[in-house]
Every structure is written in structure tokens, then in C-alpha cells.
DOVONU-951245 format. One record per residue (C-alpha): residue number from 0; residue in one letter; chain; y, z, x. Coordinates in nm, 2 decimals. Layout:
// residues N
<n:NUM; res:A; chain:A; yy:Y; zz:Z; xx:X>
...
***
This chain:
// residues 226
<n:0; res:M; chain:A; yy:16.28; zz:15.60; xx:4.84>
<n:1; res:K; chain:A; yy:16.32; zz:15.71; xx:5.20>
<n:2; res:L; chain:A; yy:16.12; zz:16.01; xx:5.33>
<n:3; res:L; chain:A; yy:16.16; zz:16.19; xx:5.66>
<n:4; res:L; chain:A; yy:15.87; zz:16.19; xx:5.90>
<n:5; res:L; chain:A; yy:15.93; zz:16.48; xx:6.14>
<n:6; res:I; chain:A; yy:15.81; zz:16.52; xx:6.49>
<n:7; res:T; chain:A; yy:15.89; zz:16.88; xx:6.59>
<n:8; res:F; chain:A; yy:15.85; zz:17.11; xx:6.88>
<n:9; res:S; chain:A; yy:15.79; zz:17.48; xx:6.85>
<n:10; res:T; chain:A; yy:16.07; zz:17.73; xx:6.89>
<n:11; res:N; chain:A; yy:16.12; zz:18.09; xx:6.83>
<n:12; res:T; chain:A; yy:16.41; zz:18.05; xx:6.59>
<n:13; res:I; chain:A; yy:16.40; zz:18.03; xx:6.21>
<n:14; res:F; chain:A; yy:16.56; zz:17.69; xx:6.20>
<n:15; res:S; chain:A; yy:16.47; zz:17.33; xx:6.28>
<n:16; res:Q; chain:A; yy:16.70; zz:17.03; xx:6.29>
<n:17; res:F; chain:A; yy:16.62; zz:16.69; xx:6.16>
<n:18; res:S; chain:A; yy:16.95; zz:16.51; xx:6.18>
<n:19; res:G; chain:A; yy:16.96; zz:16.18; xx:6.37>
<n:20; res:G; chain:A; yy:17.13; zz:16.31; xx:6.68>
<n:21; res:S; chain:A; yy:17.00; zz:16.54; xx:6.95>
<n:22; res:K; chain:A; yy:17.29; zz:16.79; xx:6.94>
<n:23; res:I; chain:A; yy:17.32; zz:17.10; xx:6.74>
<n:24; res:P; chain:A; yy:17.57; zz:17.05; xx:6.46>
<n:25; res:K; chain:A; yy:17.90; zz:17.21; xx:6.56>
<n:26; res:N; chain:A; yy:17.95; zz:17.37; xx:6.22>
<n:27; res:A; chain:A; yy:17.60; zz:17.52; xx:6.25>
<n:28; res:N; chain:A; yy:17.70; zz:17.69; xx:6.57>
<n:29; res:N; chain:A; yy:18.02; zz:17.82; xx:6.42>
<n:30; res:I; chain:A; yy:17.83; zz:17.98; xx:6.13>
<n:31; res:F; chain:A; yy:17.57; zz:18.15; xx:6.35>
<n:32; res:N; chain:A; yy:17.80; zz:18.24; xx:6.64>
<n:33; res:N; chain:A; yy:17.57; zz:18.06; xx:6.88>
<n:34; res:N; chain:A; yy:17.25; zz:18.22; xx:6.75>
<n:35; res:M; chain:A; yy:17.10; zz:17.87; xx:6.70>
<n:36; res:D; chain:A; yy:17.07; zz:17.76; xx:7.06>
<n:37; res:H; chain:A; yy:16.70; zz:17.66; xx:7.02>
<n:38; res:F; chain:A; yy:16.64; zz:17.38; xx:6.78>
<n:39; res:A; chain:A; yy:16.33; zz:17.18; xx:6.72>
<n:40; res:M; chain:A; yy:16.45; zz:16.82; xx:6.75>
<n:41; res:A; chain:A; yy:16.31; zz:16.57; xx:6.50>
<n:42; res:K; chain:A; yy:16.29; zz:16.19; xx:6.47>
<n:43; res:I; chain:A; yy:16.37; zz:16.03; xx:6.14>
<n:44; res:D; chain:A; yy:16.14; zz:15.75; xx:6.03>
<n:45; res:M; chain:A; yy:16.07; zz:15.57; xx:5.70>
<n:46; res:K; chain:A; yy:15.75; zz:15.65; xx:5.51>
<n:47; res:F; chain:A; yy:15.64; zz:15.43; xx:5.23>
<n:48; res:N; chain:A; yy:15.26; zz:15.47; xx:5.25>
<n:49; res:N; chain:A; yy:15.22; zz:15.74; xx:4.99>
<n:50; res:E; chain:A; yy:15.23; zz:15.76; xx:4.61>
<n:51; res:F; chain:A; yy:15.58; zz:15.90; xx:4.61>
<n:52; res:G; chain:A; yy:15.72; zz:15.68; xx:4.88>
<n:53; res:K; chain:A; yy:15.82; zz:15.34; xx:4.73>
<n:54; res:N; chain:A; yy:16.00; zz:15.21; xx:4.42>
<n:55; res:V; chain:A; yy:16.02; zz:15.55; xx:4.26>
<n:56; res:H; chain:A; yy:16.30; zz:15.73; xx:4.07>
<n:57; res:G; chain:A; yy:16.37; zz:16.10; xx:4.07>
<n:58; res:T; chain:A; yy:16.43; zz:16.37; xx:4.33>
<n:59; res:Y; chain:A; yy:16.20; zz:16.54; xx:4.57>
<n:60; res:Y; chain:A; yy:16.40; zz:16.86; xx:4.54>
<n:61; res:L; chain:A; yy:16.36; zz:17.15; xx:4.30>
<n:62; res:S; chain:A; yy:16.73; zz:17.13; xx:4.20>
<n:63; res:K; chain:A; yy:16.93; zz:16.82; xx:4.13>
<n:64; res:T; chain:A; yy:17.23; zz:16.98; xx:4.30>
<n:65; res:W; chain:A; yy:17.24; zz:17.17; xx:4.63>
<n:66; res:K; chain:A; yy:17.32; zz:17.53; xx:4.58>
<n:67; res:K; chain:A; yy:17.40; zz:17.86; xx:4.76>
<n:68; res:C; chain:A; yy:17.11; zz:18.05; xx:4.91>
<n:69; res:K; chain:A; yy:17.06; zz:18.38; xx:5.09>
<n:70; res:I; chain:A; yy:16.80; zz:18.41; xx:5.36>
<n:71; res:T; chain:A; yy:16.64; zz:18.73; xx:5.48>
<n:72; res:T; chain:A; yy:16.43; zz:18.72; xx:5.79>
<n:73; res:K; chain:A; yy:16.14; zz:18.94; xx:5.89>
<n:74; res:K; chain:A; yy:16.38; zz:19.10; xx:6.13>
<n:75; res:N; chain:A; yy:16.60; zz:19.20; xx:5.84>
<n:76; res:K; chain:A; yy:16.88; zz:18.96; xx:5.93>
<n:77; res:T; chain:A; yy:17.06; zz:18.80; xx:5.64>
<n:78; res:Y; chain:A; yy:17.22; zz:18.45; xx:5.63>
<n:79; res:T; chain:A; yy:17.41; zz:18.29; xx:5.34>
<n:80; res:F; chain:A; yy:17.46; zz:17.92; xx:5.30>
<n:81; res:Q; chain:A; yy:17.65; zz:17.72; xx:5.05>
<n:82; res:S; chain:A; yy:17.43; zz:17.41; xx:5.03>
<n:83; res:C; chain:A; yy:17.05; zz:17.46; xx:5.01>
<n:84; res:N; chain:A; yy:16.75; zz:17.31; xx:4.83>
<n:85; res:Y; chain:A; yy:16.38; zz:17.33; xx:4.81>
<n:86; res:N; chain:A; yy:16.21; zz:17.00; xx:4.92>
<n:87; res:L; chain:A; yy:15.89; zz:16.99; xx:4.71>
<n:88; res:F; chain:A; yy:15.75; zz:16.70; xx:4.90>
<n:89; res:D; chain:A; yy:15.77; zz:16.85; xx:5.24>
<n:90; res:K; chain:A; yy:15.73; zz:17.20; xx:5.10>
<n:91; res:R; chain:A; yy:16.03; zz:17.35; xx:5.28>
<n:92; res:F; chain:A; yy:16.37; zz:17.49; xx:5.22>
<n:93; res:E; chain:A; yy:16.66; zz:17.29; xx:5.37>
<n:94; res:I; chain:A; yy:17.02; zz:17.35; xx:5.45>
<n:95; res:K; chain:A; yy:17.28; zz:17.07; xx:5.44>
<n:96; res:F; chain:A; yy:17.59; zz:17.09; xx:5.65>
<n:97; res:D; chain:A; yy:17.71; zz:16.74; xx:5.58>
<n:98; res:E; chain:A; yy:17.55; zz:16.40; xx:5.49>
<n:99; res:K; chain:A; yy:17.40; zz:16.37; xx:5.84>
<n:100; res:D; chain:A; yy:17.31; zz:16.72; xx:5.95>
<n:101; res:Y; chain:A; yy:17.03; zz:16.90; xx:5.79>
<n:102; res:I; chain:A; yy:16.83; zz:17.20; xx:5.90>
<n:103; res:Y; chain:A; yy:16.50; zz:17.33; xx:5.76>
<n:104; res:L; chain:A; yy:16.37; zz:17.68; xx:5.77>
<n:105; res:K; chain:A; yy:16.06; zz:17.78; xx:5.96>
<n:106; res:K; chain:A; yy:15.87; zz:17.98; xx:5.70>
<n:107; res:Q; chain:A; yy:15.68; zz:18.20; xx:5.95>
<n:108; res:T; chain:A; yy:16.00; zz:18.40; xx:6.02>
<n:109; res:I; chain:A; yy:16.12; zz:18.42; xx:5.66>
<n:110; res:N; chain:A; yy:16.09; zz:18.73; xx:5.44>
<n:111; res:Q; chain:A; yy:16.25; zz:18.59; xx:5.13>
<n:112; res:I; chain:A; yy:16.50; zz:18.33; xx:5.01>
<n:113; res:T; chain:A; yy:16.72; zz:18.38; xx:4.71>
<n:114; res:F; chain:A; yy:16.81; zz:18.04; xx:4.56>
<n:115; res:D; chain:A; yy:16.93; zz:17.95; xx:4.21>
<n:116; res:N; chain:A; yy:16.89; zz:18.31; xx:4.09>
<n:117; res:K; chain:A; yy:16.53; zz:18.30; xx:4.19>
<n:118; res:I; chain:A; yy:16.34; zz:18.48; xx:4.47>
<n:119; res:F; chain:A; yy:16.11; zz:18.27; xx:4.69>
<n:120; res:K; chain:A; yy:15.87; zz:18.41; xx:4.94>
<n:121; res:P; chain:A; yy:15.66; zz:18.23; xx:5.20>
<n:122; res:I; chain:A; yy:15.28; zz:18.20; xx:5.15>
<n:123; res:D; chain:A; yy:15.07; zz:18.33; xx:5.44>
<n:124; res:V; chain:A; yy:14.79; zz:18.08; xx:5.44>
<n:125; res:S; chain:A; yy:14.57; zz:18.32; xx:5.64>
<n:126; res:L; chain:A; yy:14.58; zz:18.55; xx:5.33>
<n:127; res:Y; chain:A; yy:14.65; zz:18.32; xx:5.04>
<n:128; res:T; chain:A; yy:14.40; zz:18.04; xx:5.09>
<n:129; res:D; chain:A; yy:14.40; zz:17.92; xx:4.73>
<n:130; res:S; chain:A; yy:14.74; zz:17.75; xx:4.76>
<n:131; res:Q; chain:A; yy:14.87; zz:17.42; xx:4.91>
<n:132; res:N; chain:A; yy:15.23; zz:17.54; xx:4.88>
<n:133; res:N; chain:A; yy:15.45; zz:17.70; xx:5.14>
<n:134; res:Y; chain:A; yy:15.65; zz:17.91; xx:4.91>
<n:135; res:Y; chain:A; yy:15.61; zz:18.08; xx:4.57>
<n:136; res:Q; chain:A; yy:15.87; zz:18.21; xx:4.33>
<n:137; res:E; chain:A; yy:15.82; zz:18.58; xx:4.27>
<n:138; res:I; chain:A; yy:15.90; zz:18.65; xx:3.91>
<n:139; res:T; chain:A; yy:15.80; zz:19.02; xx:3.90>
<n:140; res:Q; chain:A; yy:15.55; zz:19.26; xx:4.05>
<n:141; res:N; chain:A; yy:15.39; zz:19.59; xx:3.96>
<n:142; res:K; chain:A; yy:15.09; zz:19.79; xx:4.08>
<n:143; res:N; chain:A; yy:14.99; zz:19.53; xx:4.34>
<n:144; res:I; chain:A; yy:15.00; zz:19.25; xx:4.09>
<n:145; res:I; chain:A; yy:15.26; zz:18.97; xx:4.13>
<n:146; res:L; chain:A; yy:15.36; zz:18.71; xx:3.87>
<n:147; res:A; chain:A; yy:15.43; zz:18.40; xx:4.07>
<n:148; res:K; chain:A; yy:15.54; zz:18.04; xx:4.00>
<n:149; res:L; chain:A; yy:15.43; zz:17.74; xx:4.21>
<n:150; res:Y; chain:A; yy:15.61; zz:17.41; xx:4.20>
<n:151; res:R; chain:A; yy:15.47; zz:17.06; xx:4.26>
<n:152; res:L; chain:A; yy:15.56; zz:16.69; xx:4.23>
<n:153; res:E; chain:A; yy:15.39; zz:16.45; xx:3.99>
<n:154; res:K; chain:A; yy:15.42; zz:16.08; xx:3.96>
<n:155; res:K; chain:A; yy:15.49; zz:15.96; xx:3.61>
<n:156; res:I; chain:A; yy:15.51; zz:15.60; xx:3.46>
<n:157; res:T; chain:A; yy:15.78; zz:15.56; xx:3.21>
<n:158; res:N; chain:A; yy:15.97; zz:15.29; xx:3.02>
<n:159; res:S; chain:A; yy:16.31; zz:15.20; xx:3.17>
<n:160; res:T; chain:A; yy:16.61; zz:15.34; xx:2.99>
<n:161; res:E; chain:A; yy:16.82; zz:15.05; xx:3.11>
<n:162; res:S; chain:A; yy:16.60; zz:14.74; xx:3.08>
<n:163; res:L; chain:A; yy:16.37; zz:14.68; xx:2.78>
<n:164; res:G; chain:A; yy:16.01; zz:14.61; xx:2.88>
<n:165; res:I; chain:A; yy:16.05; zz:14.74; xx:3.24>
<n:166; res:I; chain:A; yy:15.82; zz:15.01; xx:3.36>
<n:167; res:E; chain:A; yy:15.95; zz:15.26; xx:3.62>
<n:168; res:N; chain:A; yy:15.77; zz:15.50; xx:3.85>
<n:169; res:K; chain:A; yy:15.93; zz:15.84; xx:3.83>
<n:170; res:I; chain:A; yy:15.87; zz:16.16; xx:4.02>
<n:171; res:V; chain:A; yy:15.91; zz:16.49; xx:3.83>
<n:172; res:N; chain:A; yy:15.87; zz:16.85; xx:3.93>
<n:173; res:R; chain:A; yy:15.62; zz:17.06; xx:3.75>
<n:174; res:N; chain:A; yy:15.53; zz:17.43; xx:3.77>
<n:175; res:S; chain:A; yy:15.25; zz:17.67; xx:3.68>
<n:176; res:N; chain:A; yy:15.24; zz:18.05; xx:3.67>
<n:177; res:Y; chain:A; yy:14.99; zz:18.24; xx:3.87>
<n:178; res:L; chain:A; yy:14.89; zz:18.60; xx:3.93>
<n:179; res:I; chain:A; yy:14.86; zz:18.72; xx:4.29>
<n:180; res:K; chain:A; yy:14.59; zz:18.98; xx:4.31>
<n:181; res:D; chain:A; yy:14.37; zz:19.09; xx:4.60>
<n:182; res:K; chain:A; yy:14.55; zz:18.83; xx:4.82>
<n:183; res:R; chain:A; yy:14.44; zz:18.54; xx:4.59>
<n:184; res:F; chain:A; yy:14.63; zz:18.31; xx:4.36>
<n:185; res:I; chain:A; yy:14.48; zz:18.31; xx:4.02>
<n:186; res:K; chain:A; yy:14.60; zz:18.04; xx:3.78>
<n:187; res:I; chain:A; yy:14.69; zz:18.20; xx:3.44>
<n:188; res:S; chain:A; yy:14.44; zz:18.09; xx:3.17>
<n:189; res:K; chain:A; yy:14.52; zz:18.03; xx:2.81>
<n:190; res:S; chain:A; yy:14.26; zz:18.29; xx:2.73>
<n:191; res:K; chain:A; yy:14.42; zz:18.62; xx:2.65>
<n:192; res:R; chain:A; yy:14.09; zz:18.81; xx:2.71>
<n:193; res:K; chain:A; yy:14.05; zz:18.66; xx:3.06>
<n:194; res:V; chain:A; yy:14.41; zz:18.74; xx:3.16>
<n:195; res:L; chain:A; yy:14.40; zz:19.09; xx:3.02>
<n:196; res:S; chain:A; yy:14.07; zz:19.15; xx:3.21>
<n:197; res:I; chain:A; yy:14.23; zz:19.05; xx:3.54>
<n:198; res:L; chain:A; yy:14.51; zz:19.31; xx:3.46>
<n:199; res:N; chain:A; yy:14.25; zz:19.57; xx:3.36>
<n:200; res:I; chain:A; yy:14.39; zz:19.58; xx:3.01>
<n:201; res:E; chain:A; yy:14.17; zz:19.63; xx:2.71>
<n:202; res:Y; chain:A; yy:14.21; zz:19.35; xx:2.46>
<n:203; res:K; chain:A; yy:14.33; zz:19.47; xx:2.12>
<n:204; res:K; chain:A; yy:14.35; zz:19.21; xx:1.85>
<n:205; res:E; chain:A; yy:14.66; zz:19.35; xx:1.67>
<n:206; res:E; chain:A; yy:14.85; zz:19.45; xx:1.97>
<n:207; res:H; chain:A; yy:14.80; zz:19.12; xx:2.16>
<n:208; res:K; chain:A; yy:14.81; zz:18.90; xx:1.85>
<n:209; res:K; chain:A; yy:15.15; zz:18.74; xx:1.96>
<n:210; res:L; chain:A; yy:15.07; zz:18.73; xx:2.33>
<n:211; res:N; chain:A; yy:15.11; zz:18.38; xx:2.48>
<n:212; res:T; chain:A; yy:14.98; zz:18.38; xx:2.84>
<n:213; res:K; chain:A; yy:15.16; zz:18.06; xx:2.91>
<n:214; res:N; chain:A; yy:15.50; zz:18.22; xx:2.82>
<n:215; res:T; chain:A; yy:15.67; zz:18.35; xx:3.13>
<n:216; res:K; chain:A; yy:15.86; zz:18.62; xx:2.94>
<n:217; res:H; chain:A; yy:15.54; zz:18.75; xx:2.78>
<n:218; res:M; chain:A; yy:15.36; zz:18.77; xx:3.11>
<n:219; res:K; chain:A; yy:15.66; zz:18.93; xx:3.28>
<n:220; res:K; chain:A; yy:15.67; zz:19.20; xx:3.02>
<n:221; res:L; chain:A; yy:15.30; zz:19.25; xx:3.03>
<n:222; res:I; chain:A; yy:15.30; zz:19.31; xx:3.40>
<n:223; res:E; chain:A; yy:15.61; zz:19.53; xx:3.41>
<n:224; res:N; chain:A; yy:15.44; zz:19.76; xx:3.15>
<n:225; res:L; chain:A; yy:15.12; zz:19.81; xx:3.34>
***
């Protein structure tokens, strides 16, 4: 499967282009009323020297289909696009104008992105040093505690559904829930006592008997009731 190797130059805008040409897409200019004059140009190359790069099936994106998204910048400007996706390999949000012209967002200027009925926020690596991701999904927050979800790619070896006896390499996306507290990502443990301790909640056997810390709905309710 082809991957994009990007060679970029810094700009002051929130967008970077990685289409094959050196010109700004005309339809991009129309949407932004010429607010996208400064693009970081990129070179497309093929990249096969990684575990996800050759003879694999699956998608590098969070969603199998490109969907509408709303972007809010740190300057409180809002943009809406009809065709967006989260590239889990390159850890960036991308906007597709057509089959040749793509733009990706520069996370340092983004406040939040609403995509597929989910809210994503950029990770400030100077504050959140525990994560290798660029964005987290914010599920809920209360009293300086955030319930977040991080996504990642994994390689999986499976039997082919089309040819008997053939093994396929497949990439799948996985996710895990975290608590963000004191500017740190804390992976949610299976232990009720450990999780409740982080939330400063006293463990009560009867009250927390049905609590499943790996259940997103359970954790969401727990945090919202702090």
C-alpha cells in the first residue's frame, strides 16, 4: 500500500498541501476566499520500509468513508468541510477536495475538530509527554478530569476470506481510554480501586459492584457525576 512521505516547509497557516502539483487547488481558494495563500508544499514518494507499508490490507484512516468536519482554530475561526478523515499512520487530519488534491491540518493552530460526531483536540507535547499521538478524542470532562480516547494502528495476520490457505497482513485501528489529569495521560486500569483513587472517589463494594472501568459509558457517567 502506498504511503506519503512529506517534505514540508513551515508556514503561518493552519493548512498544508500534499498534492502532486505546486499550485493551490482552485476549489480550496474558493472555499477560503483567498485565505490560503501560504501553503507548505510537499513531495509525494512511496514508502515501503515499515511494518504497515507493503502487502497489507485495510485502511490507515479512522473512518472507512470521508465525512464532514468542523474545524475551530485558536483564533476562533470556524471552517466546515465535506470530506475529512483522520490519518492514523501520519497522525493528522486531512481534507480531500478531489482525488488529487489533499490538505492536512497543522495541529499547532487548531483548537478542536468535530468529526463523525466526535470532538478531537490536539495534544500539546510540551504538556502531555506520555502520548505518541497528535490528537485525542474528548469524550467528557469535569473538575479538571478529561475522559479521552486515543487511536492507533495495529498489524494483524489473518486467513484470507477469498483464498483458502492464504495468509493476509491486515491493518486495523484500535483505541484505548485514558484519563487526563495534571497534564498527564493515565491509561485506565481494569482495577476499580485504582481508577476510583485517581478520581478521589472512595471505593464502596455495593455501589461500585457493576462498575466496568473498560466500559466507556460507565466511565463517562462516573466522571460527569464527580
